[in-house]
N, C-alpha and C positions, 0 to 999 in steps of 0.2 A: 551495500547491505547495512552497514552501520548507519548511514544517512536515513535509510528506510525505517529502521527501528526508532531512531531519534525523532523522526517526523511523526511516526505513529504515537509516540509518547507525548509529543508536543500538542497534537490535536486533542488527545485525551485530556490533557491538562487545561488547555485553553477553552475547550468546550465543556468543561466539567459542569454538572448539574446536580442540584440536591435531589435526592430520591425520596419521594414521599408516597407512602401507601396508606390508603384510608378505607380499610374494610370495616364491616360492622360484625362484631362477634356476639352471638346470642345462644346461651344454653339455658337449662332449666333454672339455674339459680344466679347466673352472672350475665350481665348485659353490658357491653361496651358501646358507647355512643361517640362517634367521631364527628365533631362539629365541622360542617362544610359550608353551609349558607343559611340564609334566614327563612328558607322555605322547605325545611326538612319534614319528612313524614313523621307523624306521631310515633313515639316509642311506647308500645303497649306491654304492660306488666299484667300477666294473667294470674288469677287466683283460682287454682284448680281444686274444687271440692265437690262433694256429693251429699245432698241431704234429702230427707223424705218430703214429698209434696204436702204431707199432712202437718208439717211444722207451721205453727201459727205466727211465729216471730222470726225474722231474719234481718241481721244487720251486718254490713261489711264495712270495715274501716281500714284505711291505708295510713301507714306511718312512715315518715322519713327520719332516720336517726332518732326514733322514739317520739317524734312530734307528729301529731295528727294533721294530715293534709287533705283527707277526703273521706266522705261517709255516704253510704247508701243504705236506706231502709227499704226493704221490699214493699212494692206498692206505691212508692213515691219517687220523685225525680232526685237524682243524686245531687250532692252539694259539696263543693270544696270549701275548705277553710278560707275566708276572705283573703288572707295573706297569700294564698296560692292559686287564686282564681285565674290568673293569667298563665299558669303552668300546667293546667289540666283541662282536657276537653271533656266536659261533663255530658256532652251529647253522644259520646261514643257508646255503642251497644255491643257488648261482647258476645251475646247469645240471644236466641229467641226464647230460651228457657226463662220463665219469669223468676226462677230462683237464682239466675246468673246474669240477668239482663244488663246490669250496670256494675258487675263485680270487678271488671278489669280497670286498671289505672292507665289512662292514655296521656302520656307526658308530651307536652308541646313547648315550643320556645326553649329548648334545652340550653343550659349554660353550665359553667363549671360548678355552680351551686347545686345542680341537679345530681351531682355525685353523692352517693350515700348508701346507707343500709335501709332497705324498704321492708316493711312487714305488713302482711295482710291478715287481719283478724276477723274471722267469721263467727258470729255468735247466733245461737238459736236458744230456745227455752231449755234445751237439754245439753247441748254441746258447745264447745269452743274449738275452732280449728285455726291454727296459726301457720302461715307460710312466709318464707324469707326470700328476698331477692337482693342482689348487690348490683348497683349501677355505677359504672365508672365512665366519666366523660374524658375524652382526649381532645385537647384544643391546641393545634399547632398552626392555626390559620395565619397568624401574624408573627411567626417566630423569626429570629435571625440566628445564623450559625456561621462562625468564622473559625479558621484554623491558621494561626500565624506560626512561622518558623524562622529560626535564625541559626545558621551553621557556623560553628567556631571550631576549626581544626577537624577532629574526628567526632565531634559531638553536635547533634542537632537538637536545639531547644524548641519545643512545641507548646503552644497554648491554644486550647480549644474553648470557645465560649458560645453558649446558647442562651437566648433570652426569650421571655414572653411565651413560655410553654406551660401546659398543665396536663397531667399532674407532675409530681416531683420526678425529674429525669435522672437517668444514670448515664454518664459519659465515659466512653472508652476510646483510647487512642491506640492504634495498631500500625505496624509497618508491614509492607508486602515482602520484605526480606526476612526470612525466618532466622537468619544469622544475626540480625540486629538485637542488641540488648536494650530493651525498653523499660525505663523506670518511670512509673506514673504516680503522680500525687494528685489526689482528688479532694476538692473542697466541698463542704456541704452546700447543697442548693439553697439559695436565699429566696424567700417569698416576698414579692413586692406588695404594694398597697392594694392592688387589684386582685390579689390571690394567685397570680401567676408566678412562675419560678424562673430565676436566672441561675446559671451554674457555670463554673469554670474548672477545667482540668488541665494540668501541665504535665509534660513528660520530657525526659532526656533520653535521646537515642544515641547509642555508641556504635559507630560503624567505621572500620578501618579501611574499607575499600573506597574507590572513587566512583563507583557506579551510581547512577541515578536511583533514588529511592522514592517510593510513593507512600505517603502516610494517610491514614484515615481516622476520622473522628466520628463515632457512631453514638447517637442519642437514643436510648430506649426507655420504656416506661414499665414499671412493675404492674402486674395485673392485666396486661394487655396481651392476650394469648397469641395474636398475630404479629407480635413484635414490631410495632410501629417504630420505624427507624429512619433517621435522617443522616445522610453521610456527606462528607466533603473531602476532597483530595488535594494534597499539596506535594510538591516535589522538593528535592534538595536544591541548594543554592546553585550548584554546578549545573543541574538539569535546567533550571530556569534560565541561566545564561545561555546554555546551548539552544534552548527553545527560541529565545529572542534572536540569536544569530541565524537560526534556520529560517525564521519568518522574514528577517531582513534579506536573506539570500533569495527567498521566494519572490519577494516584492521586486527586488532588483532584476531577477530573471524575467519576470512577467513584463516589467517595464521595458527591458532591453528587447524582448521578443516582439513587442508591439511597434518598435521603431522601424 
């Protein structure tokens, strides 16, 4: 029975995998873009307004962080600001209604710089309508995540490190044993020259028993409703030794059986 339990734990540890979920969250005012590849579908920001057909003048402008990136005047083709011409699909038609034909903003080639506060300003001769959107980009395509541990007597020292992620992450270290006392020290994430973040969290776990323990480091991002999380698992020093002995036993057994 004990061998079966240890063998199950060994397989779980040796075959551990990082868990990565990449959903896309979209509501009326907040959009989360998870970067996956270079051929992503455009992300469309709609500007929902109603005006009278008799209006003789209509202009739609889009801003990102209060900087103009796109403009459309009814009756003409839209034009992005030259600096953003590779970020916007100006051929995208949001409606057959001539008052809304090019009112939406179709974002292409997203990057972490796509993150920001967007504002749509609709102007007519009589009225001005303003709509806000928030776009948050998540990029964990090239991240690394490690969890190191070192057990000294009844204390296990843990260090979790994540690098090359966006936006700013939050790291949490937990133990599967509810009786463990976990003291965590978190350092502020550091932004590198490319705008991505690296972060480190350390923890000390106090445990008086000799049972194997599994520790977990979870990386989360604020503003991501689906809780994009990356996890990794590590065992105590005693468990790692037991795992190695189990696999040595298995190899010897298989070799002996084949003779």
